[in-house]
C-alpha positions as CSV (number, residue, x, y, z in Angstrom):
1,X,-5.9,103.4,46.8
2,X,-6.5,99.2,47.6
3,X,-3.3,97.7,48.8
4,X,-2.1,95.6,46.4
5,X,-0.5,92.3,47.2
6,X,2.1,90.5,45.0
7,X,1.2,87.1,43.6
8,X,3.6,85.3,45.8
9,X,2.0,86.4,49.0
10,X,-1.7,86.8,47.4
11,X,-1.6,82.7,46.2
12,X,0.6,80.7,48.7
13,X,-0.8,77.8,49.1
14,X,-2.7,77.0,52.6
15,X,-3.1,73.4,52.3
16,X,-0.8,70.9,51.1
17,X,-3.1,69.7,48.3
18,X,-2.5,73.3,46.5
19,X,1.8,73.0,46.8
20,X,3.1,73.0,43.6
21,X,5.8,70.3,42.6
22,X,6.6,68.8,46.0
23,X,4.1,65.6,45.9
24,X,6.5,63.4,47.5
25,X,6.8,65.6,50.3
26,X,3.2,66.5,51.2
27,X,1.9,62.9,50.9
28,X,4.7,62.2,53.5
29,X,3.2,64.5,55.6
30,X,-0.7,63.7,55.7
31,X,0.3,60.2,55.7
32,X,2.1,60.9,59.2
33,X,-0.2,63.2,60.3
34,X,-3.2,61.3,59.5
35,X,-1.4,58.0,60.8
36,X,-0.2,59.7,64.3
37,X,3.5,59.1,63.5
38,X,4.9,62.8,63.3
39,X,8.8,63.2,64.3
40,X,9.8,65.8,67.0
41,X,12.2,67.4,64.3
42,X,12.0,67.8,60.4
43,X,14.5,69.3,58.0
44,X,13.3,71.0,55.1
45,X,16.4,71.6,52.9
46,X,15.9,72.7,48.9
47,X,16.4,75.7,46.5
48,X,14.9,78.6,47.1
49,X,11.7,79.2,46.5
50,X,10.5,75.5,46.4
51,X,7.9,76.2,49.4
52,X,9.8,74.6,52.4
53,X,8.6,77.4,54.3
54,X,5.2,77.4,52.8
55,X,5.0,73.7,53.8
56,X,6.5,74.5,57.2
57,X,3.4,76.7,57.9
58,X,0.5,74.2,56.7
59,X,2.3,71.6,58.4
60,X,2.0,73.8,61.8
61,X,-1.6,74.6,61.0
62,X,-2.7,70.8,59.9
63,X,-0.7,69.3,63.0
64,X,-3.3,71.3,65.3
65,X,-6.3,71.5,63.8
66,X,-9.6,70.3,65.7
67,X,-11.3,69.1,63.0
68,X,-9.0,67.7,60.6
69,X,-9.9,66.2,57.4
70,X,-9.6,62.3,56.4
71,X,-7.6,63.2,53.5
72,X,-5.0,64.7,56.0
73,X,-5.8,68.1,55.3
74,X,-7.1,70.9,57.6
75,X,-10.2,72.5,58.0
76,X,-9.6,75.9,58.0
77,X,-12.7,76.6,59.9
78,X,-12.0,75.8,63.5
79,X,-10.2,78.6,66.4
80,X,-7.0,77.0,65.9
81,X,-7.0,77.0,61.5
82,X,-8.7,80.9,62.1
83,X,-6.1,82.2,64.4
84,X,-3.2,80.8,62.1
85,X,-4.8,82.4,59.3
86,X,-5.0,85.7,61.0
87,X,-1.6,85.5,62.6
88,X,-2.7,85.5,66.3
89,X,-1.7,81.8,67.1
90,X,0.2,81.3,70.1
91,X,1.0,77.4,69.5
92,X,3.6,78.5,66.1
93,X,6.8,80.4,66.8
94,X,8.8,81.4,64.3
95,X,12.7,82.2,64.1
96,X,14.7,83.9,61.8
97,X,18.4,82.5,61.9
98,X,19.7,85.0,60.0
99,X,19.1,87.7,62.2
100,X,18.9,85.4,65.5
101,X,21.5,83.7,65.5
102,X,23.7,84.0,68.9
103,X,23.6,81.5,71.8
104,X,21.4,84.2,73.8
105,X,18.3,83.8,71.0
106,X,18.8,80.0,71.2
107,X,18.5,79.9,74.7
108,X,15.4,82.4,74.8
109,X,13.7,79.9,72.7
110,X,15.0,76.7,75.2
111,X,13.3,78.6,78.1
112,X,10.2,78.8,75.9
113,X,10.3,75.5,75.4
114,X,9.4,74.5,78.7
115,X,6.0,75.7,78.7
116,X,3.0,73.8,77.4
117,X,0.7,75.2,75.2
118,X,-2.3,76.4,76.5
119,X,-4.7,75.7,73.5
120,X,-3.6,72.9,71.2
121,X,-1.9,69.6,71.1
122,X,1.5,71.2,70.3
123,X,3.5,74.0,70.1
124,X,5.6,74.4,67.0
125,X,8.8,76.4,66.7
126,X,9.9,76.9,62.9
127,X,13.3,77.8,62.5
128,X,14.0,79.7,59.0
129,X,17.7,79.8,57.4
130,X,19.0,77.8,60.3
131,X,22.5,77.1,58.4
132,X,22.9,80.6,59.8
133,X,23.3,79.4,63.1
134,X,26.7,79.8,65.2
135,X,28.4,76.7,66.2
136,X,27.9,77.7,69.7
137,X,23.9,78.1,69.0
138,X,23.8,74.9,67.2
139,X,25.8,73.3,69.8
140,X,23.3,75.0,72.5
141,X,20.3,73.7,70.8
142,X,21.7,69.9,70.4
143,X,20.1,68.6,73.7
144,X,16.4,70.4,73.8
145,X,16.5,68.9,69.8
146,X,17.2,65.1,70.9
147,X,14.9,65.1,73.6
148,X,12.1,68.2,73.5
149,X,8.9,67.7,75.1
150,X,6.4,65.6,74.1
151,X,4.3,68.8,72.8
152,X,7.6,70.4,71.1
153,X,7.9,70.0,67.5
154,X,10.8,71.8,65.5
155,X,10.6,72.2,61.8
156,X,13.9,73.7,60.2
157,X,14.1,75.1,57.2
158,X,17.7,75.6,55.1
159,X,19.0,76.3,51.4
160,X,22.3,75.1,52.4
161,X,21.8,71.6,54.4
162,X,26.2,71.3,53.9
163,X,26.1,73.7,56.4
164,X,24.7,72.3,59.4
165,X,26.4,70.3,61.9
166,X,26.2,66.5,61.4
167,X,24.9,65.9,65.1
168,X,21.7,68.3,64.4
169,X,21.3,66.3,61.1
170,X,21.1,62.8,63.0
171,X,18.5,64.0,65.1
172,X,15.8,65.6,61.8
173,X,13.6,63.8,59.3
174,X,15.1,65.4,56.4
175,X,13.0,66.0,53.2
176,X,14.8,67.4,50.2
177,X,12.5,70.1,48.2
178,X,13.3,69.6,44.6
179,X,13.0,72.3,41.8
180,X,9.9,73.0,40.1
181,X,9.3,71.2,36.6
182,X,8.6,73.7,33.9
183,X,5.8,72.8,33.1
184,X,3.8,72.4,36.8
185,X,5.5,76.5,36.7
186,X,3.8,77.4,33.4
187,X,0.3,75.0,34.5
188,X,0.4,77.1,37.9
189,X,1.0,80.7,36.2
190,X,-1.7,79.9,33.6
191,X,-4.1,78.9,36.6
192,X,-3.1,82.2,38.2
193,X,-3.6,84.3,35.0
194,X,-7.5,82.8,34.6
195,X,-8.3,83.9,37.9
196,X,-6.9,87.3,37.6
197,X,-8.2,87.7,34.1
198,X,-4.7,88.4,32.7
199,X,-4.6,87.6,28.7
200,X,-1.4,85.1,28.3
201,X,0.0,83.0,25.7
202,X,1.4,79.5,26.6
203,X,5.3,80.4,25.0
204,X,5.7,83.8,27.4
205,X,4.7,81.7,30.6
206,X,7.4,79.1,29.2
207,X,9.8,81.8,28.7
208,X,9.0,83.2,32.8
209,X,9.5,79.7,33.9
210,X,12.6,79.0,32.2
211,X,14.1,82.0,33.2
212,X,13.0,81.5,37.0
213,X,14.7,78.1,36.9
214,X,12.3,75.8,39.0
215,X,11.8,79.0,41.7
216,X,7.9,79.6,41.9
217,X,8.3,82.6,43.9
218,X,10.6,84.1,41.2
219,X,8.1,83.5,38.4
220,X,5.4,84.8,40.2
221,X,7.1,88.1,40.9
222,X,8.1,88.2,37.7
223,X,4.6,87.7,36.3
224,X,3.8,90.7,38.1
225,X,6.3,92.9,36.7
226,X,5.5,91.8,33.1
227,X,1.9,92.3,33.6
228,X,2.5,95.9,34.7
229,X,4.5,96.2,31.8
230,X,2.8,95.1,29.0
231,X,-1.0,95.9,30.7
232,X,-2.4,92.5,31.1
233,X,-1.6,91.1,27.6
234,X,1.2,89.2,27.9
235,X,2.6,88.1,24.3
236,X,5.9,86.1,23.4
237,X,7.5,89.0,22.0
238,X,7.0,91.7,24.6
239,X,8.0,88.9,27.1
240,X,11.4,88.4,25.5
241,X,11.2,92.2,25.4
242,X,10.8,92.4,29.2
243,X,12.9,89.2,30.0
244,X,15.9,90.5,27.5
245,X,15.8,86.8,26.6
246,X,17.2,85.8,23.3
247,X,14.6,84.7,20.8
248,X,14.5,81.2,19.4
249,X,14.5,82.5,16.0
250,X,17.7,83.5,16.0
251,X,19.1,80.0,16.9
252,X,17.0,78.5,13.5
253,X,18.3,81.3,11.2
254,X,21.7,80.5,12.5
255,X,21.4,76.7,12.0
256,X,20.0,77.2,8.8
257,X,23.0,78.9,7.8
258,X,25.5,76.3,9.6
259,X,23.5,73.7,7.6
260,X,24.4,75.3,4.0
261,X,27.8,76.8,5.0
262,X,26.5,80.4,4.6
263,X,29.4,82.3,6.7
264,X,28.7,85.2,5.7
265,X,24.9,84.6,7.0
266,X,25.8,83.6,10.0
267,X,27.9,86.4,10.7
268,X,25.1,89.0,10.2
269,X,23.2,87.3,12.2
270,X,25.2,87.3,15.3
271,X,26.3,91.0,14.6
272,X,22.4,91.9,14.9
273,X,21.9,89.8,18.3
274,X,25.2,92.2,19.5
275,X,23.5,95.2,18.4
276,X,20.3,94.2,20.5
277,X,22.5,94.6,23.4
278,X,23.2,90.2,24.0
279,X,27.2,89.6,24.7
280,X,28.6,86.6,23.5
281,X,28.4,84.4,26.0
282,X,24.3,84.9,26.0
283,X,24.4,83.4,22.5
284,X,26.8,80.7,23.3
285,X,24.8,79.7,26.3
286,X,21.3,79.6,24.1
287,X,23.2,78.0,21.1
288,X,24.5,75.1,23.0
289,X,20.8,75.0,24.6
290,X,19.5,74.7,21.3
291,X,22.0,72.4,19.9
292,X,21.3,70.3,23.2
293,X,17.4,70.3,22.4
294,X,17.9,68.9,18.2
295,X,19.8,66.1,20.0
296,X,17.0,65.0,22.5
297,X,14.9,65.6,19.6
298,X,15.8,62.6,17.9
299,X,15.0,59.9,20.3
300,X,11.4,59.8,20.8
301,X,12.5,58.3,24.5
302,X,14.1,61.4,25.8
303,X,11.5,64.0,24.0
304,X,10.4,65.2,27.2
305,X,13.7,66.4,28.2
306,X,13.3,69.6,26.1
307,X,11.3,71.8,27.9
308,X,10.0,73.7,25.8
309,X,6.2,75.0,24.3
310,X,4.2,72.3,21.7
311,X,4.9,74.7,19.1
312,X,8.8,75.3,19.2
313,X,8.8,71.1,20.0
314,X,7.3,70.6,16.8
315,X,10.0,73.3,15.4
316,X,12.9,71.3,16.6
317,X,11.5,68.0,15.8
318,X,11.3,68.9,11.6
319,X,15.1,70.5,12.2
320,X,16.6,67.7,14.0
321,X,15.7,65.5,11.1
322,X,18.1,67.7,9.1
323,X,20.8,67.5,11.1
324,X,22.7,64.2,11.8
325,X,23.8,63.5,15.7
326,X,27.6,63.2,14.7
327,X,27.9,66.7,14.0
328,X,25.5,67.9,16.8
329,X,27.7,66.3,19.3
330,X,30.6,67.6,17.9
331,X,29.4,71.0,17.7
332,X,28.8,70.8,21.4
333,X,32.0,70.0,22.3
334,X,33.5,72.7,20.4
335,X,30.7,75.0,22.1
336,X,31.9,74.0,25.5
337,X,35.6,74.3,24.8
338,X,34.4,78.1,23.4
339,X,32.2,78.6,26.2
340,X,35.0,77.8,28.7
341,X,38.1,80.1,26.9
342,X,35.3,82.8,26.5
343,X,36.7,84.9,29.6
344,X,40.0,84.4,29.1
345,X,39.6,85.6,25.1
346,X,41.0,89.6,24.7
347,X,38.6,89.7,21.4
348,X,35.7,88.2,22.7
349,X,33.7,89.3,19.8
350,X,36.0,87.4,17.2
351,X,36.1,84.4,19.8
352,X,32.8,83.7,19.2
353,X,33.0,84.1,15.5
354,X,35.3,81.9,15.1
355,X,33.5,79.1,16.6
356,X,30.6,79.9,14.2
357,X,32.8,80.1,11.1
358,X,34.3,76.5,12.9
359,X,30.6,75.5,12.7
360,X,30.3,76.1,9.2
361,X,32.7,73.8,8.5
362,X,32.5,71.4,10.7
363,X,31.2,68.9,8.4
364,X,34.0,68.9,6.5
365,X,36.7,69.4,9.2
366,X,35.2,66.5,10.9
367,X,33.3,63.2,9.5
368,X,32.4,60.3,11.0
369,X,32.1,57.4,9.1
370,X,31.1,53.7,10.2
371,X,33.4,50.9,9.9
372,X,32.4,48.1,7.4
373,X,33.9,44.9,9.4
374,X,32.7,46.2,13.1
375,X,30.2,48.6,12.1
376,X,31.6,51.2,14.6
377,X,31.6,54.7,14.4
378,X,35.0,55.8,14.5
379,X,36.9,58.9,14.3
380,X,38.3,59.6,10.9
381,X,41.6,60.8,10.7
382,X,42.4,63.4,8.4
383,X,46.2,63.1,8.3
384,X,48.4,60.2,8.5
385,X,50.5,60.2,11.3
386,X,51.2,56.5,11.9
387,X,53.6,53.9,10.6
388,X,50.8,52.0,9.1
389,X,49.3,53.6,5.6
390,X,46.4,56.1,6.5
391,X,43.5,56.7,4.4
392,X,42.2,60.3,3.7
393,X,38.6,60.2,2.3
394,X,37.4,62.8,0.0
395,X,34.3,64.8,1.2
396,X,31.1,63.5,0.3
397,X,29.9,66.5,-1.8
398,X,32.7,65.3,-3.7
399,X,32.2,61.3,-4.0
400,X,28.5,61.9,-4.8
401,X,29.2,62.9,-8.1
402,X,31.2,61.5,-10.6
403,X,34.1,63.5,-12.8
404,X,31.1,64.3,-15.3
405,X,28.8,65.3,-12.8
406,X,27.1,61.8,-12.8
407,X,26.5,60.0,-9.6
408,X,29.7,58.3,-8.5
409,X,29.6,54.8,-8.7
410,X,30.9,51.9,-6.4
411,X,34.1,51.8,-8.6
412,X,34.4,55.5,-9.0
413,X,34.6,56.1,-5.3
414,X,36.9,53.1,-4.7
415,X,39.5,54.7,-6.9
416,X,38.9,58.0,-5.3
417,X,40.0,56.5,-2.4
418,X,42.7,55.1,-3.9
419,X,44.2,58.1,-4.9
420,X,43.9,59.5,-1.8
421,X,45.8,56.9,0.1
422,X,49.0,58.2,1.4
423,X,52.2,55.7,2.5
424,X,54.0,57.1,5.6
425,X,57.7,57.5,4.8
426,X,59.8,55.3,7.0
427,X,62.6,57.2,8.7
428,X,65.7,57.9,6.6
429,X,69.0,56.4,7.8
430,X,71.9,57.8,7.0
431,X,75.1,56.1,5.8
432,X,78.0,56.6,4.0
433,X,77.3,56.8,0.2
434,X,80.0,56.6,-2.3
435,X,80.0,59.6,-4.8
436,X,80.0,58.2,-8.5
437,X,82.7,59.4,-11.3
438,X,81.0,61.7,-13.5
439,X,82.4,62.6,-16.6
440,X,81.6,64.0,-20.0
441,X,78.5,65.7,-20.9
442,X,77.2,65.1,-17.2
443,X,80.6,66.8,-15.5
444,X,79.3,69.6,-18.2
445,X,76.1,70.1,-17.2
446,X,77.0,70.1,-13.3
447,X,79.3,72.8,-13.9
448,X,77.1,75.0,-16.2
449,X,74.7,74.9,-13.0
450,X,76.9,75.4,-10.5
451,X,78.1,78.9,-12.3
452,X,74.6,79.4,-12.8
453,X,74.6,79.2,-16.1
454,X,71.5,77.1,-16.5
455,X,68.9,76.9,-13.6
456,X,69.0,73.5,-11.8
457,X,65.2,73.2,-12.4
458,X,66.0,73.1,-16.3
459,X,69.0,69.8,-15.8
460,X,66.1,68.3,-13.4
461,X,63.4,68.2,-16.0
462,X,65.7,67.2,-19.0
463,X,67.2,64.6,-17.1
464,X,64.1,62.9,-15.3
465,X,60.5,63.5,-16.2
466,X,58.2,64.8,-13.1
467,X,55.8,62.3,-12.0
468,X,52.5,63.6,-10.1
469,X,52.4,63.4,-6.4
470,X,49.3,63.2,-4.4
471,X,48.7,66.3,-2.6
472,X,49.4,66.6,1.3
473,X,48.2,68.5,4.3
474,X,49.1,68.5,7.7
475,X,51.9,66.0,9.3
476,X,52.4,63.5,6.1
477,X,53.6,66.4,4.5
478,X,55.7,67.6,6.9
479,X,57.5,64.2,7.5
480,X,57.7,64.7,3.4
481,X,59.2,67.5,3.2
482,X,62.1,66.5,6.1
483,X,62.7,63.6,3.9
484,X,63.2,65.1,0.8
485,X,65.4,67.9,2.4
486,X,67.1,65.2,4.1
487,X,67.9,63.2,1.1
488,X,69.3,66.4,-1.0
489,X,71.0,67.4,1.8
490,X,74.6,66.4,2.4
491,X,74.9,63.1,4.1
492,X,76.6,62.9,7.6
493,X,78.7,60.2,8.3
494,X,76.4,58.3,11.6
495,X,78.7,58.2,15.0
496,X,78.6,55.0,16.7
497,X,76.5,55.4,20.1
498,X,79.0,54.5,22.9
499,X,78.1,54.8,26.9
500,X,81.1,57.6,27.1
501,X,79.8,59.7,24.0
502,X,76.1,59.4,25.7
503,X,77.6,60.8,28.7
504,X,79.6,63.7,27.0
505,X,76.3,64.6,24.8
506,X,74.4,64.4,28.0
507,X,76.5,66.9,29.8
508,X,76.6,69.1,27.0
509,X,72.1,68.9,26.9
510,X,71.5,69.8,30.5
511,X,74.7,72.8,30.3
512,X,72.2,74.3,28.4
513,X,69.7,74.6,31.0
514,X,72.7,75.6,33.1
515,X,73.0,78.7,31.1
516,X,69.9,79.2,31.1
517,X,69.5,80.1,34.8
518,X,67.1,77.0,35.3
519,X,68.6,75.3,37.8
520,X,65.6,72.8,38.6
521,X,65.8,71.7,35.1
522,X,69.3,70.7,35.9
523,X,68.8,69.0,38.6
524,X,66.4,66.6,37.2
525,X,68.3,65.9,34.5
526,X,71.3,65.1,36.8
527,X,69.5,62.9,39.0
528,X,68.5,60.7,35.7
529,X,70.3,57.7,34.8
530,X,71.2,57.4,31.4
531,X,72.0,53.8,29.7
532,X,72.8,51.9,26.5
533,X,70.5,49.0,26.4
534,X,70.6,48.6,22.5
535,X,73.0,49.6,19.8
536,X,70.6,52.0,18.6
537,X,68.2,52.7,21.6
538,X,68.8,54.8,24.6
539,X,67.0,54.7,28.1
540,X,66.5,57.4,31.0
541,X,65.7,56.1,34.3
542,X,63.9,58.2,36.5
543,X,64.1,58.4,40.2
544,X,60.5,59.2,40.7
545,X,57.3,60.2,39.0
546,X,57.7,63.8,39.1
547,X,61.0,63.3,37.3
548,X,59.2,60.9,34.9
549,X,56.6,63.6,34.0
550,X,59.4,66.1,33.2
551,X,61.0,63.8,30.8
552,X,57.9,63.0,29.2
553,X,57.7,66.4,28.1
554,X,60.9,66.6,27.1
555,X,61.1,63.3,25.5
556,X,61.1,64.8,21.9
557,X,63.9,67.6,22.4
558,X,65.9,65.3,24.0
559,X,65.6,62.7,21.2
560,X,66.1,65.5,18.7
561,X,69.1,66.2,20.5
562,X,70.8,62.8,20.4
563,X,69.2,62.3,16.8
564,X,71.5,65.5,15.5
565,X,74.6,64.8,17.7
566,X,75.4,60.9,16.3
567,X,73.7,61.8,12.8
568,X,71.5,58.7,13.5
569,X,67.4,58.8,12.8
570,X,67.2,55.7,13.6
571,X,68.0,56.4,17.5
572,X,64.9,55.1,19.9
573,X,64.7,57.4,23.2
574,X,62.9,54.9,25.7
575,X,61.7,56.5,29.6
576,X,61.9,54.6,32.7
577,X,60.7,54.7,36.0
578,X,63.1,53.2,39.0
579,X,60.2,51.5,40.9
580,X,62.9,50.6,43.9
581,X,63.9,54.3,44.3
582,X,60.2,55.3,45.7
583,X,60.7,54.4,49.4
584,X,64.4,55.0,49.0
585,X,63.5,58.7,48.6
586,X,60.9,59.1,51.0
587,X,62.9,58.9,53.5
588,X,62.8,57.3,57.7
589,X,59.3,57.4,59.2
590,X,59.0,60.5,61.4
591,X,59.2,59.8,65.1
592,X,56.3,60.1,67.4
593,X,56.5,62.3,70.9
594,X,57.2,59.1,73.0
595,X,60.2,58.3,70.5
596,X,62.0,61.7,70.4
597,X,61.6,61.7,74.3
598,X,63.3,58.4,74.6
599,X,65.9,59.7,72.0
600,X,66.7,62.7,73.5
601,X,67.1,61.2,77.4
602,X,69.5,58.8,75.2
603,X,71.6,61.5,74.0
604,X,71.1,63.7,77.4
605,X,70.6,61.9,80.4
606,X,70.6,64.8,82.6
607,X,67.0,65.7,81.0
608,X,65.2,62.2,82.4
609,X,67.0,63.0,86.0
610,X,65.3,66.8,85.4
611,X,62.2,64.8,85.2
612,X,62.6,62.7,87.8
613,X,63.9,65.4,90.2
614,X,60.7,67.7,89.5
615,X,58.2,65.0,89.5
616,X,57.2,65.6,85.7
617,X,54.0,64.0,84.1
618,X,54.8,63.9,80.3
619,X,50.9,64.1,77.9
620,X,52.1,62.0,75.1
């Protein structure tokens, strides 16, 4: 049985021209060799499986080539090249720093550097995973790395550049390897499949390239596995099955269901995905990537950022024309929040299903309209939460048709908007109201209502006809209900706001937290200064930023407390920060060692006498 060689070793590049995806590095190295401008130390850093060690070996072979080609490549025919290819070259030494990371290993290497090469011009030392060296090993290597013999060249390779000492980095020429693009990976895999007589679909190779995330070694290993699994016939379906990747068809189906607000179909598709063994986070990640690709397909300038096959890119382009960019941006934000909170969710399935339901009705929940005056795209507010009146626009589907199903005109749309305009009610101030004297029929009705003979609703209906009110939701409805309750409830006499009463009520508010044994809150509240700058304005001044932020969190509770105590809804609470107290709270600056000793000698002269007698020298 013939020994099998994995593709990662069999098709390992043997010269610079066969290195995939690192043209910026191979071109630089070839020019340096051709112009005889080689540095004495190189550092190759980058992700795993992108060709760092391969380029180090090719560089070592090319440097000692006896018949260097005009383009800077090795000839692969001279004695130096053949000995390197056979693994018998005495001028190239490889050291695995992951297992030889002690000071003794580096000292042994430094001892070998002293001997000149017997054949060839250079001795090359390749140290792989150099970040694994200990600090002592790095320090023992510094001098040799800075001033090596003219025949010694060091090539260091690492995946974690940040772990290497800055003194090592400053002595090397640094080359940053980048991740191999999906298209370069697909082209290389397709070339290998043609050499090995493997039938492979381009879409299947795209899946392999996306799964391995720019690592060529992983791509070749994955290709070997799928070839063994499929018997040399790679299709899109069997590659999906082997790599356990969620098919893009599911995302297109979910998107179609979401666009028509078909919640049932979307949930059934998600259930089918779960039945196939995929987790909810896999679906969220793939769905976010799908929406991101749809957004990229909106502009021709960024179409190249969608790294999928040509057939799939056409489907993306067609689907993106049916969805607005505003919807995609809002959906991506929603999915990002869902994915962040996924790990903390108890019921993870329900967590994802809620996100799907929100996506189905996202078109109605958040509408983006263009301002008629400025042309700026602004988010539409669904509730009236400010002092100025807010406009609640009807959904597009409602405004698109008239009352009888006819297309809406400009007048009908304006009328619809006018019906949905809500005025925010002004704050109701409580003032003493004189009760009118009643008699006759009015008194009899009130007596009957009080006795329960007739319901109160009847008297209300007969006394004054009801007028239709606009339907309100959210904060506007809560404000309207609160105002109505305050008007119908008993009117309380407003208490005059004085500084003395203010301090009494402030102590009562602090006492709530004291009874709850929240002494940190009590201390924060006691340190604050409370004043009365205006008849209906209460100011609380904080001494530091921490206390100020705490007051901001409790502002609503404090304001509601004072409004209730003084029976005055017009009270305004203002929070202030005393900048002059910032430096006072910091305290005196710390003393240096010399100043501490001088202060001790002033207080205790015997210490200075002891120092003089013993002739001590103090290290400050």
